[in-house]
N, C-alpha and C positions, 0 to 999 in steps of 0.2 A: 504494500499499500504505499503511495507517495506520501512524503511529509507535507502536511498542511502548514500554511503560514499563518501566523496571527495578524489580523488587521486592526490597525489603530486608526481612530478618526479624531482629528482635533475637534474641540468643543465648538469653536466658531463654524466649522464645517457641519457639525451635527445641527446647530441651531439654524443654519441656513437650509439645510436639507429637509428639516421637519416644517419649515414654513412654506415649502413648495406645495404646489397642487399635487394631489394624490398620485396621478398618472406620472408626472415627471419625478416625484419622489420614488415611486417604485422602480422606475427604469435606472435611476442613478444608484439607488440601494443595491439593485441586483448587479450592477457593474461593479461596485465596490466590493461586494460579497464574492464576486467571481475571483478576486485576487487571492482570496482564501485558498481556492483550489488550484489556481493557475497563477502564480506571481511572476512567471516568465513571459506573459503576454505582453506584447508592446502596445503602448498607447498610440494615440494618432500622431504624436509628435514628442520630442525630447528636448530638454533644455538643460544648461548647466546653471546650477544654483551659484550665488556669489561665494559659497564656501567650497564649490567644486563638486557637489553632489549632483549626480545625473537624475533630474526629475522627469517623470513621464506625464504626459497630458493626455487624458482620455476625454473625448467629447461624445456627449449623449444629448441629443436633441439641440436645444440652444443653451446648454450649460456644459461646462468643462471643469474636471477636477484634476488637481495635481498630486501625485503620490511619488514616493521613492521606496525602493525595495532593499532590504538588508539581508542578503543571503546567508551571511554568517549567523545572524540572530534569528533568521527564518521569521522575518516580520515585514508588512507593507504598512506604510504611514501615508494616510491621506491628510494632506496638509492645507488645501485650498479647494473652494467650489466658487464658481462665478458664472453668471449669466454672460453669454457671449453674443 
């Protein structure tokens, strides 16, 4: 059985997510949850953070969330969610 990664969501992301309409909230939540099973999936784009960390950007409808994956610690961290 493959190792599952723990997914952490910043509080600000959670507050933004729960304020969205139900349909958008469900789609974005499913995409975030998919990181638990497949943290190796690539987002729609990647950027480098000021600290040099590789950030993935996943676009769902008219929203995008940023996340990074720590393969040593086996965790994914969702750090931002914005309307685009």
